[in-house]
C-alpha positions in Angstrom: 49.3 14.7 299.3 51.6 15.4 296.3 49.7 14.5 293.1 52.8 15.0 290.8 52.9 11.3 289.8 49.5 11.8 288.1 51.1 13.6 285.2 52.2 10.2 283.8 49.4 8.2 282.1 48.7 4.8 283.5 50.0 1.7 281.5 48.0 0.7 278.4 46.8 -2.8 279.3 44.9 -3.2 276.0 48.0 -2.7 273.9 49.8 -5.3 276.0 47.0 -7.8 275.5 47.0 -7.1 271.7 50.6 -8.0 271.5 50.0 -11.3 273.4 47.4 -12.7 270.9 48.8 -11.3 267.6 51.8 -13.5 267.5 50.0 -16.8 267.9 47.5 -15.7 265.2 50.3 -15.0 262.7 51.8 -18.4 263.4 48.5 -20.1 262.9 47.9 -18.4 259.5 51.4 -19.4 258.3 50.8 -23.1 259.4 47.4 -23.0 257.7 48.8 -21.8 254.4 51.5 -24.5 254.4 48.9 -27.2 255.1 46.7 -26.0 252.2 49.6 -25.8 249.8 50.8 -29.3 250.7 47.4 -30.9 250.7 45.9 -29.1 247.6 47.2 -31.5 244.9 45.9 -34.5 246.8 42.5 -32.9 247.3 42.2 -32.0 243.6 43.1 -35.5 242.4 40.5 -37.0 244.8 37.8 -34.6 243.6 37.2 -33.5 247.2 36.0 -30.1 246.1 32.4 -29.5 244.8 32.1 -29.2 241.0 31.0 -25.6 241.3 34.4 -24.7 242.8 36.3 -26.2 239.9 37.6 -24.2 236.9 35.6 -24.6 233.7 38.7 -24.9 231.5 38.4 -28.7 231.6 35.0 -28.7 230.0 36.3 -26.4 227.3 39.2 -28.7 226.4 37.2 -31.9 226.6 36.3 -33.4 223.2 33.6 -36.0 222.8 34.1 -38.7 220.2 30.6 -38.9 218.7 31.2 -42.3 217.0 32.4 -44.2 220.1 30.6 -42.1 222.7 33.9 -41.8 224.7 35.4 -38.5 225.8 39.0 -37.4 226.1 40.9 -34.3 227.1 42.8 -32.7 224.3 45.8 -31.5 226.3 48.4 -30.8 223.6 47.2 -30.2 220.0 50.8 -29.8 218.7 51.6 -33.3 220.0 48.5 -34.6 218.3 49.5 -33.1 215.0 53.0 -34.5 215.1 51.6 -38.0 215.9 49.1 -37.7 213.0 51.9 -36.6 210.6 54.2 -39.4 211.7 51.4 -41.9 210.8 50.3 -40.4 207.5 53.7 -39.2 206.0 54.7 -42.6 204.6 51.5 -42.7 202.5 52.4 -39.4 200.8 54.9 -39.8 197.9 56.7 -37.8 195.3 55.6 -38.1 191.6 58.2 -37.4 188.9 57.1 -36.8 185.3 59.7 -38.0 182.9 59.5 -37.2 179.2 61.6 -38.3 176.3 63.3 -35.6 174.2 65.2 -36.0 170.9 68.4 -34.1 170.4 70.5 -34.1 167.3 72.2 -37.4 168.1 69.9 -39.5 170.3 66.7 -39.7 172.3 67.1 -38.7 176.0 64.9 -38.7 179.0 64.5 -35.6 181.1 62.5 -34.7 184.2 59.6 -32.5 183.1 58.3 -31.8 186.5 57.5 -33.1 190.0 54.5 -33.3 192.2 53.0 -35.4 195.0 50.7 -38.3 195.4 48.8 -40.3 198.0 48.8 -44.1 198.4 45.1 -44.9 199.0 45.0 -48.7 198.6 47.0 -51.9 198.6 45.4 -54.8 196.9 46.5 -58.0 195.1 50.2 -57.2 195.5 49.8 -53.7 194.0 49.7 -50.2 195.5 47.5 -47.5 194.1 48.3 -43.8 194.1 46.1 -40.7 193.6 47.7 -37.6 192.0 46.7 -34.8 189.7 46.2 -35.1 186.0 48.4 -32.1 185.4 51.2 -33.7 187.4 51.5 -36.7 185.0 50.2 -35.1 181.8 52.5 -35.8 178.8 54.7 -38.2 180.8 56.4 -41.1 179.0 57.4 -42.6 182.3 56.3 -41.8 185.9 58.5 -42.4 188.9 57.3 -42.6 192.5 59.6 -41.5 195.3 58.7 -43.0 198.6 59.2 -41.3 202.0 62.4 -43.4 202.5 63.7 -42.0 199.2 63.1 -45.3 197.3 62.5 -44.7 193.6 60.1 -47.1 191.8 58.4 -46.9 188.4 54.7 -46.4 188.2 52.0 -47.2 185.6 49.4 -44.7 184.8 46.0 -46.5 185.0 44.0 -43.5 184.1 44.0 -39.7 184.0 41.2 -37.1 183.5 41.4 -33.5 182.5 38.2 -32.2 183.9 38.5 -33.6 187.4 42.3 -33.1 187.4 42.8 -36.6 188.8 45.0 -39.5 187.9 45.5 -43.0 189.3 48.9 -44.8 189.3 49.8 -48.4 190.1 53.1 -49.5 191.8 54.6 -52.7 193.2 52.8 -53.3 196.5 55.9 -54.7 198.2 57.2 -51.2 198.6 54.0 -49.9 200.3 54.3 -49.6 204.1 51.4 -47.2 204.8 48.0 -46.6 203.2 46.1 -43.4 204.0 42.8 -43.6 205.7 39.9 -42.0 203.8 37.8 -39.3 205.4 34.8 -37.3 204.3 34.9 -33.8 202.8 31.2 -33.3 203.1 31.5 -33.4 206.9 34.3 -30.8 207.3 33.5 -27.5 208.9 34.8 -24.1 208.0 37.5 -23.2 210.6 38.5 -26.8 211.5 42.2 -27.7 211.3 43.7 -28.8 208.0 47.1 -30.2 207.3 48.8 -30.4 203.9 51.6 -32.8 203.2 53.6 -32.8 199.9 56.7 -31.9 198.1 56.8 -28.2 197.4 59.4 -27.0 194.8 60.5 -30.6 194.1 62.0 -33.5 196.1 64.4 -31.2 197.9 61.6 -30.4 200.3 59.9 -33.7 200.2 57.4 -34.5 203.0 56.8 -30.9 203.9 54.0 -30.2 206.3 51.9 -27.0 206.5 49.0 -26.4 208.8 46.0 -24.2 208.5 42.2 -24.4 208.6 39.4 -25.1 206.2 38.7 -21.6 204.8 35.7 -22.4 202.7 33.6 -25.2 201.2 32.1 -25.7 197.7 34.2 -23.0 196.1 34.1 -22.9 192.3 37.2 -22.0 190.4 37.1 -21.4 186.6 39.5 -23.6 184.5 40.8 -22.6 181.1 42.3 -25.8 179.7 43.3 -24.6 176.3 44.5 -21.2 177.5 42.2 -19.3 175.1 41.1 -16.9 177.8 37.7 -18.6 178.2 36.7 -20.8 181.1 36.1 -24.4 180.0 35.0 -25.8 183.4 34.4 -24.8 187.0 36.1 -27.0 189.6 34.4 -27.4 192.9 37.1 -27.3 195.6 37.9 -26.9 199.3 39.7 -23.7 200.2 42.4 -23.8 202.9 45.1 -21.4 204.2 47.5 -24.2 204.7 50.4 -23.3 202.3 50.1 -25.2 199.0 53.0 -24.4 196.6 54.1 -25.9 193.2 55.0 -29.5 193.8 52.3 -29.9 196.5 49.9 -30.8 193.7 48.5 -34.3 194.2 49.4 -34.4 197.8 47.2 -35.0 200.8 45.0 -32.6 202.7 44.1 -34.3 206.0 42.0 -33.5 209.0 43.2 -33.6 212.6 42.5 -37.4 212.7 44.9 -38.0 209.8 42.1 -38.8 207.4 42.2 -37.8 203.7 39.7 -35.0 203.0 41.2 -33.6 199.8 43.8 -33.8 197.1 45.8 -30.6 196.9 45.4 -29.1 193.5 46.2 -25.4 193.1 46.6 -22.0 194.6 46.0 -18.4 193.6 49.4 -17.3 192.5 49.2 -13.5 192.8 51.4 -11.1 194.7 48.4 -9.5 196.4 47.0 -12.9 197.6 48.2 -14.8 200.6 47.1 -18.1 202.0 44.5 -19.2 199.4 44.9 -22.8 198.3 42.5 -25.4 197.0 42.0 -29.1 197.2 39.7 -31.5 195.3 37.2 -32.7 197.9 37.7 -36.5 198.5 33.9 -37.2 198.3 33.9 -35.8 194.8 37.2 -37.6 193.9 36.4 -41.0 195.3 34.0 -42.3 192.6 36.1 -40.8 189.8 39.3 -42.4 191.2 37.5 -45.8 191.3 36.4 -45.4 187.7 39.9 -44.3 186.6 41.4 -47.3 188.4 39.0 -49.8 186.8 38.3 -48.4 183.4 41.2 -46.0 182.7 39.0 -43.1 181.9 35.9 -41.2 183.0 32.9 -42.1 180.9 30.8 -39.0 180.3 27.8 -38.5 178.0 28.2 -36.3 175.0 26.0 -34.4 172.5 28.4 -34.3 169.5 28.4 -30.5 169.1 30.9 -27.7 169.2 29.4 -25.0 171.3 30.3 -21.6 172.7 28.7 -19.4 175.3 26.4 -16.7 174.0 28.1 -14.1 176.1 31.1 -14.4 173.8 29.0 -13.1 170.9 28.6 -9.3 170.5 25.0 -8.2 171.5 24.4 -6.9 168.0 24.9 -10.4 166.6 22.1 -11.8 168.9 19.6 -10.0 166.7 21.1 -9.9 163.3 22.7 -13.3 163.0 21.1 -15.5 165.6 17.7 -13.8 165.4 17.1 -14.2 169.2 14.0 -12.7 170.9 14.5 -9.8 173.3 13.7 -11.9 176.4 16.7 -14.3 176.0 19.2 -13.7 178.7 21.9 -16.2 177.7 22.6 -19.7 176.4 25.0 -21.6 174.2 25.1 -21.4 170.4 25.9 -24.4 168.2 28.9 -23.7 165.9 29.1 -27.2 164.4 27.3 -30.6 164.6 29.2 -33.8 164.3 27.7 -36.1 161.7 25.7 -39.0 163.0 26.2 -37.8 166.6 23.3 -37.7 169.2 22.7 -34.0 168.4 22.7 -34.7 164.7 20.2 -37.5 165.1 17.9 -35.3 167.2 17.9 -32.6 164.5 20.1 -29.9 166.0 21.7 -27.5 163.4 24.5 -24.9 163.2 23.6 -21.6 165.0 20.9 -23.1 167.1 20.9 -21.4 170.5 20.2 -23.8 173.5 18.7 -21.9 176.5 17.3 -24.8 178.7 18.1 -28.4 179.3 15.6 -30.6 181.1 13.8 -27.5 182.1 16.9 -25.9 183.7 18.2 -22.6 182.5 21.6 -22.7 180.6 23.4 -19.4 180.5 26.8 -20.7 179.3 28.6 -23.9 178.3 29.8 -24.5 181.9 26.1 -24.8 182.9 25.5 -27.3 180.1 28.6 -29.4 180.9 27.8 -29.5 184.6 24.3 -31.0 183.8 25.8 -33.5 181.3 28.8 -34.5 183.5 27.2 -34.5 186.9 23.5 -35.4 186.4 23.4 -37.5 183.3 24.7 -40.8 182.1 25.3 -42.4 178.8 21.9 -43.6 177.3 19.8 -41.0 179.2 17.4 -38.8 177.4 18.0 -35.0 177.5 15.3 -32.5 176.6 16.7 -29.5 174.9 15.0 -26.1 174.4 16.5 -24.0 171.7 15.9 -21.1 169.3 16.3 -21.3 165.6 15.5 -18.2 163.5 13.7 -16.6 166.5 11.4 -19.7 166.8 11.4 -21.6 170.1 11.8 -25.4 169.6 12.4 -28.5 171.7 14.2 -31.8 170.9 15.0 -34.9 172.9 18.5 -36.2 172.6 19.6 -39.7 173.6 23.0 -39.2 175.0 26.0 -41.1 173.6 29.4 -41.9 175.1 32.1 -39.3 174.9 34.9 -40.6 172.7 
């Protein structure tokens, strides 16, 4: 028999079978994908999947309101900020300092400067505005510019140099929005902060800048008489939200739209970027209430003219003041006001005060902080001082600053 036909291989039955089942499988996969794509949104909404399958992004975005106990998902922070600004902006106003000037023929009024302010209360038909002392300093008239560009005259109820705060009163019929007070003690470094004010005058009124709280309890030296020596150290909040000239007295708010600070100053140096400061509202609040009710801040006083010991050459410590070697610092008395509390307690010229109520005093700022923040009029103050190298003590009954 001729076996020549055996040179051709027999048909591959396995390959034929593979082709038969491959096509239905592909069709099934395509149908399955379409079903999943169509059904997935409904399954997600109905929480049909176990929690372990879900993405953890939701838990990261979810904020819990500690006061109410309710939770909410913060989907769009930018939307939240715009809503907050819309609500708060009408409570932030412009403050115009108008001063009278005499030329050769007549007396004229001129605009000496502009700043910002915050309407914090409406009561008995009046509106009350916080601003900075340096915004209204020297003003003969103060004008308030509302968010709708209405101009109204304001009365200065009180103004204070050391706190850099002032309180104004306006006709309450113009007040449409009052800001909600927050707490500066509770703010955290890194949390959002929003500044609202009028940088560079009313041309840019209602400007909004956003940043974060960069630091708390910062102390900034203040030289009020421009003699090159610090007269006070202001405790402030630091923020990188842009604060420019004209923002002074404006609002620093948190993400809830609550007032946490009064914008006050910035470091104005070419090498510095994004360092601005605001007076913490928890420090400002009692002072504002006192300015509103009494027109001034009542502080105790000693009745002495003092200077920091570090302003005196070291050689004078021994030759003129006769100080022992162990003295590190203090304040020396240059003059004593007659019949003042210090005079009544027996303090004399060139006495060097080193301790007050047992606390070390290295300079006049240390002394002022104890007087202005820890003492009241009528309190007793125990003073430790050196006179002709002899250590002495005296008790001073504090009077009222005039």
